KEPA-898883 format. One record per residue (C-alpha): residue in three letters; x, y, z. Coordinates in steps of 0.1 Angstrom, whole numbers, plus 5000, padded with zeros to 4 digits. Layout:
N
ALAXYZ/...
//
This chain:
98
MET497451075037/LYS496450755021/PHE498650534999/LEU497850234978/ILE500649974982/THR501149684959/ALA503449394967/THR504749154940/PRO506648854954/ARG510048764942/ARG509848404932/LEU513548304936/GLN512748074965/LEU510047994989/PRO510148225019/PRO510748065053/VAL507647975073/GLY508848195101/MET508948495078/ILE505448435065/GLU504148405100/ALA505948725111/ALA504548905081/LYS501048795089/ALA501248895126/TRP502749235116/LEU500049305090/ASN497249205115/ALA498749445141/GLU498849725115/ILE495249665106/ALA494249665143/ALA496149995148/LYS494250135118/ARG497450215099/ILE496149975072/GLU492550035061/PHE492349705042/CYS494649435029/TYR493949185002/ALA496048904987/PHE496148824950/VAL495248474940/THR498648444923/GLY500648584952/GLY501448934966/GLY498649174974/ILE497549524980/CYS496649745010/VAL495650105016/MET497650255044/ASN497450585063/ALA500650775069/ASP501651135076/SER504351155049/HIS506150975021/GLU509050925045/ALA506750745070/VAL505650505042/ALA509250425034/GLN509950365071/TRP506850155074/LEU507749935044/LEU511249875057/ALA509749755090/TYR507749485072/PRO509249145081/ALA509149015045/TYR510249345028/MET513149195009/ALA510948914995/SER508749154974/ASP508949434949/TRP506849734959/LYS504749994942/VAL503350294962/GLU500750534949/PRO499550834968/LEU495750864968/CYS493351164970/ASP489651194976/ILE487651124944/ASN485451424947/HIS488451654952/SER490151504922/LEU487051524900/ASP486351884910/GLN489951974899/VAL489451794866/SER486151974861/ALA487752314868/MET490552244844/ALA488052144817/LYS486052464823/ARG489252674819/LEU490252504787/THR486752544771/ALA486152904782/
//
Protein backbone atom coordinates (compact mmCIF):
# COMPACT_ATOMS: atom_id res chain seq x y z
CA MET A 1 0.00 0.00 0.00
CA LYS A 2 1.12 3.52 -0.73
CA PHE A 3 0.66 6.54 1.51
CA LEU A 4 1.21 10.25 0.93
CA ILE A 5 2.74 11.73 4.06
CA THR A 6 2.92 15.47 4.65
CA ALA A 7 5.01 16.98 7.45
CA THR A 8 4.44 20.53 8.69
CA PRO A 9 7.11 21.76 11.12
CA ARG A 10 6.18 23.19 14.47
CA ARG A 11 7.90 26.56 14.70
CA LEU A 12 8.16 26.89 18.46
CA GLN A 13 11.93 26.65 18.35
CA LEU A 14 14.72 25.66 15.99
CA PRO A 15 15.37 21.90 16.21
CA PRO A 16 18.84 20.84 17.39
CA VAL A 17 21.37 20.20 14.63
CA GLY A 18 21.76 16.60 15.84
CA MET A 19 18.04 15.98 15.33
CA ILE A 20 18.18 17.43 11.81
CA GLU A 21 21.18 15.28 10.90
CA ALA A 22 19.56 12.15 12.39
CA ALA A 23 16.36 12.84 10.44
CA LYS A 24 18.32 13.26 7.20
CA ALA A 25 20.24 10.01 7.73
CA TRP A 26 17.03 8.16 8.64
CA LEU A 27 15.19 9.43 5.55
CA ASN A 28 18.09 8.54 3.25
CA ALA A 29 18.19 5.01 4.72
CA GLU A 30 14.42 4.67 4.15
CA ILE A 31 14.84 5.81 0.52
CA ALA A 32 17.69 3.31 0.01
CA ALA A 33 15.51 0.54 1.51
CA LYS A 34 12.71 1.51 -0.93
CA ARG A 35 10.21 2.20 1.87
CA ILE A 36 10.11 5.80 0.61
CA GLU A 37 9.54 6.19 -3.14
CA PHE A 38 10.34 9.89 -3.11
CA CYS A 39 10.78 12.66 -0.61
CA TYR A 40 10.65 16.41 -1.22
CA ALA A 41 10.99 19.42 1.05
CA PHE A 42 8.78 22.48 0.80
CA VAL A 43 10.60 25.78 0.31
CA THR A 44 8.88 27.08 3.45
CA GLY A 45 9.75 24.04 5.58
CA GLY A 46 8.33 20.57 6.01
CA GLY A 47 7.78 18.28 3.07
CA ILE A 48 6.11 15.26 1.52
CA CYS A 49 6.95 11.68 0.73
CA VAL A 50 5.25 8.64 -0.69
CA MET A 51 5.97 5.56 1.37
CA ASN A 52 5.19 1.88 0.98
CA ALA A 53 3.73 0.00 3.94
CA ASP A 54 1.73 -3.17 4.51
CA SER A 55 -0.81 -1.54 6.83
CA HIS A 56 -1.96 1.63 8.51
CA GLU A 57 -0.41 0.33 11.73
CA ALA A 58 2.95 0.01 9.96
CA VAL A 59 2.70 3.68 8.91
CA ALA A 60 2.04 4.71 12.51
CA GLN A 61 5.02 2.69 13.72
CA TRP A 62 7.19 4.13 10.93
CA LEU A 63 6.26 7.72 11.80
CA LEU A 64 7.03 7.18 15.48
CA ALA A 65 10.50 5.90 14.51
CA TYR A 66 11.33 9.14 12.69
CA PRO A 67 13.92 11.02 14.79
CA ALA A 68 12.16 14.40 14.39
CA TYR A 69 8.60 13.05 14.82
CA MET A 70 7.69 15.42 17.65
CA ALA A 71 8.93 18.47 15.72
CA SER A 72 6.20 18.20 13.04
CA ASP A 73 2.48 17.83 12.54
CA TRP A 74 1.54 14.98 10.19
CA LYS A 75 -1.07 14.24 7.56
CA VAL A 76 -1.33 10.73 6.07
CA GLU A 77 -3.41 9.92 2.99
CA PRO A 78 -3.79 6.37 1.62
CA LEU A 79 -3.28 6.25 -2.15
CA CYS A 80 -4.72 4.02 -4.86
CA ASP A 81 -3.89 3.41 -8.50
CA ILE A 82 -5.35 6.17 -10.69
CA ASN A 83 -6.77 3.77 -13.29
CA HIS A 84 -8.48 1.69 -10.62
CA SER A 85 -9.96 4.83 -9.08
CA LEU A 86 -11.16 6.23 -12.41
CA ASP A 87 -12.67 2.87 -13.37
CA GLN A 88 -14.66 2.90 -10.13
CA VAL A 89 -15.87 6.46 -10.73
CA SER A 90 -16.83 5.56 -14.30
CA ALA A 91 -18.80 2.49 -13.12
CA MET A 92 -20.60 4.61 -10.53
CA ALA A 93 -21.47 7.25 -13.15
CA LYS A 94 -22.84 4.53 -15.46
CA ARG A 95 -25.02 3.14 -12.64
CA LEU A 96 -26.38 6.58 -11.83
CA THR A 97 -27.20 7.44 -15.45
CA ALA A 98 -28.67 4.05 -16.41
